[in-house]
C-alpha positions in Angstrom: 180.5 131.6 89.7 180.6 135.3 90.7 178.8 135.5 87.2 176.6 133.1 87.8 175.2 134.0 91.4 175.4 137.7 89.9 172.8 136.4 87.6 170.7 134.4 89.8 170.4 137.4 92.2 169.2 139.6 89.0 166.8 136.6 88.6 165.7 136.4 92.4 165.2 140.5 92.3 163.4 140.4 89.4 161.3 137.6 91.0 161.3 139.3 93.8 159.9 142.6 92.4 157.3 141.2 90.2 155.8 139.2 93.2 155.9 142.5 95.2 154.0 143.9 92.7 151.9 140.5 92.2 151.1 140.9 95.8 150.5 144.7 96.2 147.8 144.1 93.5 145.9 141.6 94.9 146.2 143.7 98.5 145.0 146.7 96.8 142.6 144.5 95.2 141.5 143.3 98.2 141.4 146.1 100.2 139.5 148.6 97.5 137.4 145.8 95.9 138.1 147.5 93.2 139.2 147.0 89.8 140.3 149.7 87.7 139.7 149.3 84.4 143.4 150.0 82.5 144.2 146.3 84.2 141.1 144.5 82.6 141.1 142.9 79.2 140.3 145.4 76.9 139.1 145.2 73.5 138.5 149.0 71.5 140.1 150.7 73.9 143.2 152.6 75.1 144.6 153.5 78.6 144.4 157.5 79.3 145.2 159.5 82.0 144.5 163.1 84.3 144.8 164.9 87.3 146.7 161.1 88.8 143.6 159.3 87.5 144.1 156.7 84.7 140.8 155.5 82.7 140.5 154.0 79.8 138.7 155.5 76.5 137.1 153.9 73.5 139.0 154.0 70.1 136.1 153.6 68.2 132.1 152.9 68.5 131.7 149.9 70.3 134.1 148.6 73.1 134.7 145.6 75.5 136.5 145.3 79.0 136.6 141.9 80.5 137.8 140.8 83.7 137.3 137.5 86.2 136.4 138.4 89.6 139.2 137.6 92.2 137.2 138.0 95.4 135.5 135.8 97.5 132.2 134.2 96.5 129.5 136.1 97.7 127.0 139.0 97.4 127.5 142.0 96.0 126.8 145.4 95.3 128.1 146.9 92.1 129.3 150.2 91.4 131.3 152.0 88.6 133.1 155.2 87.9 132.7 157.3 84.7 133.1 160.5 82.9 130.3 162.2 81.5 131.0 164.0 78.5 129.5 167.2 77.3 129.8 165.5 73.6 127.6 162.8 73.8 125.6 160.2 75.6 127.5 156.8 76.2 125.6 153.6 76.9 127.4 151.5 78.9 126.5 147.6 79.9 127.4 145.2 82.4 127.5 141.5 82.1 128.0 138.6 84.3 128.6 135.2 82.8 127.2 136.4 79.6 123.8 137.8 81.4 123.3 141.5 81.5 123.1 142.8 84.8 122.6 146.7 84.4 122.9 149.3 81.3 123.1 152.7 81.8 123.2 155.7 80.0 126.1 158.4 80.9 123.8 161.5 81.7 124.6 164.8 82.9 127.0 165.5 80.2 129.2 168.1 82.8 132.8 166.8 81.9 132.6 165.3 85.7 133.2 162.2 86.9 129.8 160.2 88.1 129.2 156.4 90.3 126.2 153.8 88.7 124.9 154.3 92.0 123.9 157.9 91.1 121.2 156.4 89.2 120.0 154.5 92.4 117.0 152.7 90.7 119.0 150.4 88.4 122.1 149.9 90.7 122.6 146.3 91.0 122.1 145.0 94.6 122.8 142.0 96.6 124.3 139.9 93.4 125.6 136.7 93.9 128.9 136.3 92.1 131.6 133.5 92.6 135.5 133.4 92.3 136.1 133.7 88.9 133.2 134.3 87.3 133.4 136.6 84.4 132.6 140.4 84.0 131.9 142.6 80.7 131.6 145.9 80.1 130.5 146.5 77.3 130.1 150.4 75.7 128.9 152.4 73.2 129.8 155.5 72.0 127.5 158.5 71.7 127.5 161.3 68.8 131.7 161.1 69.3 132.1 160.9 72.9 134.6 158.2 74.1 132.9 156.4 76.9 135.6 156.8 79.9 135.5 154.4 82.6 137.8 154.6 85.4 136.8 151.6 87.8 134.3 149.2 89.0 133.7 148.5 92.5 132.4 145.8 94.6 131.2 146.1 98.2 129.9 143.1 100.2 126.2 143.0 100.7 125.2 143.7 104.4 128.9 143.5 104.8 129.0 142.7 108.6 131.5 145.3 109.7 128.9 148.3 109.2 127.2 150.2 111.7 124.0 149.4 111.2 125.2 146.0 110.9 126.7 146.0 113.9 124.0 147.4 115.8 121.0 143.9 115.5 121.4 140.6 116.2 119.6 137.8 114.6 117.9 135.0 116.8 117.4 131.4 115.5 114.2 130.1 117.9 114.2 126.2 118.1 110.9 124.9 117.1 108.4 123.3 119.7 108.3 119.7 118.0 104.8 118.9 119.8 100.9 119.3 119.4 99.6 122.7 120.1 96.4 123.5 121.3 95.4 126.4 119.7 92.2 128.3 118.4 90.3 127.8 115.5 92.1 124.5 114.1 92.1 120.8 115.2 90.5 118.5 117.0 86.5 119.6 117.9 85.5 118.3 120.9 82.5 118.5 123.7 83.1 121.3 126.1 82.2 119.1 129.0 85.3 116.8 128.4 88.0 119.2 128.9 89.9 117.8 126.1 93.6 118.8 125.9 93.8 120.0 122.5 90.1 121.2 121.5 89.3 125.0 120.9 86.2 124.3 118.8 82.8 122.5 120.2 79.9 122.0 117.8 77.0 123.0 118.8 73.5 121.6 117.4 70.3 124.1 117.9 66.7 123.2 116.7 65.0 125.9 114.9 62.4 126.2 117.2 65.0 127.0 120.3 65.9 129.7 118.4 62.6 131.3 117.1 59.2 129.4 117.4 56.8 131.7 115.8 57.4 134.1 112.9 57.5 137.7 115.9 60.4 136.1 117.5 63.7 138.4 116.7 67.1 138.3 117.1 67.4 139.2 120.6 65.6 135.5 121.0 68.9 134.0 119.7 71.0 136.3 121.3 69.2 135.2 124.5 69.2 131.3 123.9 73.4 131.3 122.7 73.9 133.2 125.6 72.4 130.3 127.9 74.0 127.7 125.8 77.9 129.2 125.3 77.9 130.7 128.7 81.5 131.4 129.8 83.4 129.8 126.6 85.0 132.7 125.9 87.0 132.1 129.6 88.2 128.5 127.7 89.7 130.1 124.6 87.2 128.3 122.6 85.1 128.8 119.9 81.4 127.0 118.6 80.4 126.4 115.1 76.7 126.0 115.3 74.4 124.2 113.5 70.5 124.6 112.6 68.3 121.7 112.7 65.0 121.0 111.6 65.0 117.1 111.6 66.9 115.5 114.5 66.4 111.4 114.4 65.6 110.1 117.2 64.8 113.7 119.4 62.2 116.0 119.3 61.1 118.1 116.2 62.7 121.2 115.6 59.8 122.9 113.5 58.6 126.1 114.8 55.4 126.1 115.6 53.9 128.3 113.2 55.3 126.2 110.7 54.3 122.7 109.0 56.6 119.7 109.9 58.7 118.2 107.4 58.1 120.9 104.8 61.2 121.8 103.5 60.0 122.8 99.8 56.6 125.0 100.2 56.9 128.8 99.5 56.3 129.8 103.0 59.3 127.5 104.1 61.6 129.8 101.7 60.2 133.0 102.9 61.0 131.7 106.6 64.1 130.2 106.4 65.6 133.0 104.4 63.8 135.4 107.4 66.0 132.8 109.5 68.8 133.2 108.2 69.0 137.0 108.1 68.7 137.0 112.3 71.2 134.1 112.5 73.7 136.6 110.5 73.2 139.6 112.9 73.6 137.2 115.9 76.3 135.6 114.9 78.3 137.5 112.3 79.9 139.7 115.0 80.2 137.3 118.0 83.6 136.5 118.9 82.1 133.1 120.2 81.6 131.8 116.6 84.1 130.3 114.8 82.4 128.7 111.7 79.0 128.4 111.0 77.8 125.1 109.4 74.6 126.0 106.9 72.8 122.7 108.2 68.6 123.7 107.8 68.0 120.9 105.1 67.4 117.2 105.9 68.1 115.0 108.7 71.0 116.7 111.1 71.1 119.3 108.9 73.2 117.2 106.6 71.9 118.9 103.5 70.9 115.4 102.0 67.4 114.0 102.2 64.3 115.1 103.2 65.6 117.5 100.1 64.1 121.1 98.5 63.7 123.0 95.7 66.8 123.9 93.5 65.2 127.7 93.9 65.4 127.6 97.9 69.1 126.6 97.6 69.4 128.9 95.2 68.2 131.5 97.8 69.5 129.8 100.6 73.0 129.8 99.6 72.8 134.0 98.3 70.7 134.8 102.0 73.9 132.9 103.6 76.8 134.7 101.5 74.9 138.3 102.3 74.1 137.4 105.6 77.9 136.3 106.7 80.1 138.4 105.9 82.9 138.1 108.5 82.0 134.4 109.1 83.5 131.2 107.2 80.3 129.1 106.3 80.4 125.5 105.9 78.1 123.5 103.4 78.0 119.6 103.5 78.6 118.5 99.9 80.9 120.2 97.1 79.4 121.3 93.7 76.2 122.1 95.8 74.6 125.7 97.3 76.5 127.6 94.6 79.8 127.2 96.0 81.1 127.7 92.8 80.5 131.1 93.5 80.1 131.4 97.2 83.5 131.0 99.2 81.6 128.3 100.9 83.6 125.5 103.1 82.9 122.0 103.9 81.9 119.5 106.6 82.6 115.9 105.8 80.6 114.0 108.2 81.6 110.4 107.5 85.6 112.0 107.2 87.6 109.5 105.8 85.2 106.7 105.9 86.0 103.8 103.4 82.5 104.1 101.6 82.5 107.4 101.2 85.9 108.1 99.5 84.6 109.8 96.7 83.7 113.0 98.8 87.8 113.3 99.2 87.9 113.0 95.4 85.3 115.7 95.2 87.1 117.9 97.7 90.3 117.7 95.5 88.2 118.5 92.6 87.3 122.1 93.7 91.4 122.7 95.0 92.8 125.3 95.8 89.5 126.6 97.8 91.1 125.6 100.9 93.1 128.5 100.7 90.3 130.7 101.5 87.9 128.9 103.3 88.0 126.0 105.6 87.3 122.2 105.5 86.6 120.7 108.8 83.6 117.6 109.6 83.9 114.6 112.0 84.8 111.0 111.3 81.6 108.2 111.6 81.6 105.0 113.4 78.5 103.9 113.0 77.7 102.5 109.8 79.0 100.7 106.7 82.8 99.5 106.1 84.0 101.6 108.9 86.3 98.6 110.3 88.5 99.2 107.2 88.6 102.5 107.8 88.9 104.6 109.8 88.4 101.9 112.7 85.7 100.8 114.9 86.6 103.7 117.1 88.8 106.7 118.0 91.2 104.9 119.9 91.4 102.5 117.5 92.2 105.0 114.7 95.0 106.8 116.8 96.6 103.9 118.3 96.8 101.4 115.2 99.2 102.9 112.3 96.9 101.6 109.3 94.2 103.7 110.4 96.2 106.7 112.4 98.6 106.9 108.8 95.7 106.9 106.7 94.0 109.7 108.6 96.9 111.9 108.3 97.5 111.5 104.8 93.8 112.5 104.3 94.1 115.2 106.2 97.2 116.3 104.3 95.9 115.9 101.1 92.6 117.3 101.6 94.0 120.1 104.0 91.8 119.1 107.1 91.3 121.9 109.5 89.2 120.5 112.2 87.8 116.7 112.9 85.2 115.8 115.6 84.0 112.4 117.4 87.7 111.6 116.8 88.4 113.5 119.5 86.7 111.1 122.0 89.7 109.0 122.5 90.7 107.9 125.7 92.4 110.7 127.2 94.0 108.1 130.3 95.5 105.9 127.6 99.2 107.0 126.4 99.6 105.4 123.6 96.2 106.6 122.1 97.3 109.7 123.7 100.7 109.5 121.5 98.3 108.8 118.2 95.8 111.8 119.4 99.2 114.2 119.3 100.0 113.6 116.0 97.0 113.7 114.1 96.4 116.7 116.2 99.8 118.3 114.8 98.3 117.4 111.2 95.4 119.6 111.0 95.2 123.3 110.5 98.0 125.5 110.9 101.6 125.4 112.4 103.8 128.5 112.2 107.3 128.0 113.0 109.5 131.0 113.7 112.7 130.4 111.9 114.4 133.6 112.0 114.5 137.3 113.8 116.5 140.0 113.4 116.1 143.2 115.5 118.0 146.1 116.8 120.7 145.4 119.8 119.7 148.6 120.9 116.4 151.2 120.8 116.7 154.8 120.7 113.4 156.3 122.5 111.1 158.7 119.6 113.5 156.8 116.7 112.4 154.1 114.1 113.5 150.8 114.4 113.1 146.9 112.2 112.0 144.0 113.1 112.4 141.5 110.5 111.6 137.9 111.1 110.6 134.6 108.9 107.9 132.1 109.3 106.0 128.9 107.9 103.5 127.3 107.7 104.2 123.2 108.1 100.6 122.5 109.0 97.9 122.0 106.4 95.4 124.9 106.3 95.9 128.5 106.6 95.0 130.6 109.2 91.7 131.6 107.9 91.0 135.1 109.6 93.1 138.2 109.7 94.3 137.7 113.4 97.0 141.2 114.1 100.9 140.0 115.2 101.4 142.2 118.1 105.3 143.0 118.7 106.2 144.2 122.2 108.8 144.8 124.9 108.5 142.9 128.4 109.8 143.7 131.4 112.3 141.0 132.3 111.3 140.5 136.0 107.3 140.3 135.5 107.3 139.4 131.9 104.2 141.8 131.1 104.8 144.6 128.5 105.4 147.7 129.1 104.9 148.5 125.0 103.2 146.5 122.8 102.5 147.4 119.1 100.5 145.6 115.7 102.3 145.1 112.6 100.9 147.5 110.1 99.9 145.4 106.4 100.1 142.1 107.7 98.1 139.2 106.8 98.6 136.2 108.3 96.5 134.3 106.2 98.7 134.5 103.3 101.3 132.3 105.3 100.1 129.2 103.5 100.8 125.5 103.9 102.7 123.3 101.4 100.0 121.3 98.7 100.2 118.2 96.5 100.7 115.5 99.3 102.4 112.4 98.7 101.3 109.5 101.1 104.7 107.3 100.5 107.1 110.0 101.5 104.8 112.4 103.8 105.5 115.4 102.1 104.2 118.2 100.0 105.4 118.2 96.3 104.6 121.7 96.9 106.7 122.9 99.9 105.0 125.4 102.2 107.3 128.9 101.2 109.3 131.1 103.9 107.5 134.3 104.5 109.9 137.2 104.9 108.2 140.0 107.5 109.5 143.5 108.0 108.4 145.6 110.3 108.9 149.7 111.3 108.5 150.4 114.8 108.3 153.8 116.8 109.2 153.6 120.5 107.7 156.4 123.0 107.6 156.5 126.5 109.8 153.6 127.7 112.2 154.3 130.4 115.9 153.6 129.5 116.8 150.1 130.4 116.7 146.5 129.2 114.0 144.6 128.1 112.6 141.5 126.2 111.6 141.7 122.9 108.3 138.9 122.1 105.7 138.2 119.8 102.6 137.3 120.1 99.2 136.4 117.5 95.8 138.4 119.4 92.2 137.2 119.2 90.8 140.6 118.1 88.2 140.0 120.8 90.0 141.9 123.2 93.5 141.5 121.6 94.8 139.2 123.7 97.5 136.2 123.2 95.5 133.5 121.9 97.4 131.7 118.9 100.6 130.5 119.5 104.1 130.3 117.3 105.6 126.6 117.3 108.7 127.7 119.1 110.2 126.3 122.3 110.7 130.5 123.4 107.4 131.2 124.9 105.6 132.3 128.6 102.6 131.6 129.9 100.2 134.2 128.8 100.8 133.9 125.2 103.8 135.7 124.1 106.9 134.4 122.7 110.6 135.9 124.3 112.8 136.6 121.6 115.7 138.0 122.7 116.9 141.1 125.0 117.4 144.4 124.0 118.5 147.8 125.6 116.3 151.0 125.5 118.6 154.1 125.4 121.5 152.1 126.6 123.7 149.4 125.7 123.3 145.9 126.6 125.8 142.7 126.6 123.5 139.8 126.7 120.7 139.6 124.9 119.9 135.4 125.0 116.5 134.8 127.4 115.6 131.4 129.0 113.3 130.0 131.4 110.7 129.4 129.1 107.0 127.8 129.6 105.8 124.8 127.9 103.1 126.1 125.5 101.1 123.0 125.6 100.8 123.2 129.1 99.3 126.8 129.4 95.5 127.0 130.1 95.6 130.7 130.6 94.7 132.1 127.4 91.0 133.5 127.2 89.1 136.2 124.8 86.6 139.0 125.4 83.1 138.3 124.5 82.4 140.5 121.7 78.9 141.0 120.6 78.2 143.2 117.8 
């Protein structure tokens, strides 16, 4: 019995030693995140040692060392320690599950230990590795050298316990789930209506109002527009002008020194080109102008009938393209006025009408022009089979799902930016207004910030990084490159004590999805998440606690005007993200007391006419 006890004790003792060795190896492995080469499965290698360092070296011209990853699944930076031999230059290649992730030469040739990471442009970073994955290192001898390898080391990418990581905070704003009255998109309505969403207004202007004789200059155009557009900037609204000559049941728009109804003469050609040049000088740098509809030809300026000569069309198109470098120009019909050459958008003046569905087909035929130029127009309730679509009037379109859902699908599919006439709905009918909110949210852009990372503490005269992710859940891009501002707000006044715009950031590239599917109400090609990283330098701000905020500025005065679709919002147009300490440590970073975006009527821009 004693012998059995001794035998069992020896077995238990051996087992405990083995267990201790096993646990020790795993603890060492987990703590150091380092795999010693001699513990790998080796082919054509032998183990060597020197000065308390154990390593492996080739026994032939090639060899492999293999092991299974034994750390938690995650993302890792990978490094390797090897000996640079004077006798020759070795090649090292590393594979993850059979896929090559790095190959490097043992350069230097100085008989010293080196790291793969010294070759900074090749070092593998942020590599996704799962526990159990196979990692294989193949080596190739060069001129008699032995490809000596010490170990492979893994470091968690952006490890949480790093000093840099501990000094940043990530905020996840909540999406604002209602429609927003945002500039350059949505319902297009008359100024006198006081519309809840509209920031765009159509303005028809007769040619003879702007120029009644050849001697009238640009100053007259600007004077007329100043009178028509008086105070529009204070309403944060912009105009879409269209010049007409013929408007049924209205007085003629022809200048006194031209022949009424003459759309085809050489005189008309000369005069219309001269007018377009004047319009460009008056409107191309006017902050009150959103987009320009080409108009001029045909009744209502709808560019149909009466028509004009092909050479006049060519000349008109070329002059509009030349005269408007800053404002987007829209034409009535796709595949006309050289729209395959010029970046013209489109105004569909019977949007979604049952009898004009071919227009939608033509818009899809010129896709993806919507990515760089605007598509808008108006519904039509005064002709044809309107009762089928879009309905007998704006209220019916917005109230009945058969019409409202159809309109949403049309907007999403064709990337509609703004629509008029349908905007004349009953603001006193809550059910109609609910439908209007659905339509407004479908039109134009909708920028949702999902994540913001910034330092908890910012030091004066030291660069700091702000990063955020944003997705456009709307139907169109934002068509002008308005700047994005990052600011620090006084917590009491909510006014900026420091602000700076982002560099090399073009919000026109924040694209929505594409290829709309009516049955699932989704885009086949979903909107991408845009990652923005910006460096700033803070100076002139007293030490203290502030609020980091974002805003999209109208360049006319650089005032906040367009809003992100997040609940973090203060009246005046800025989005508070979180608290930050300047030259001091703070303990709490959350902000509260948000205002409702849609309830804020205080935004405006400056009248700028150059």
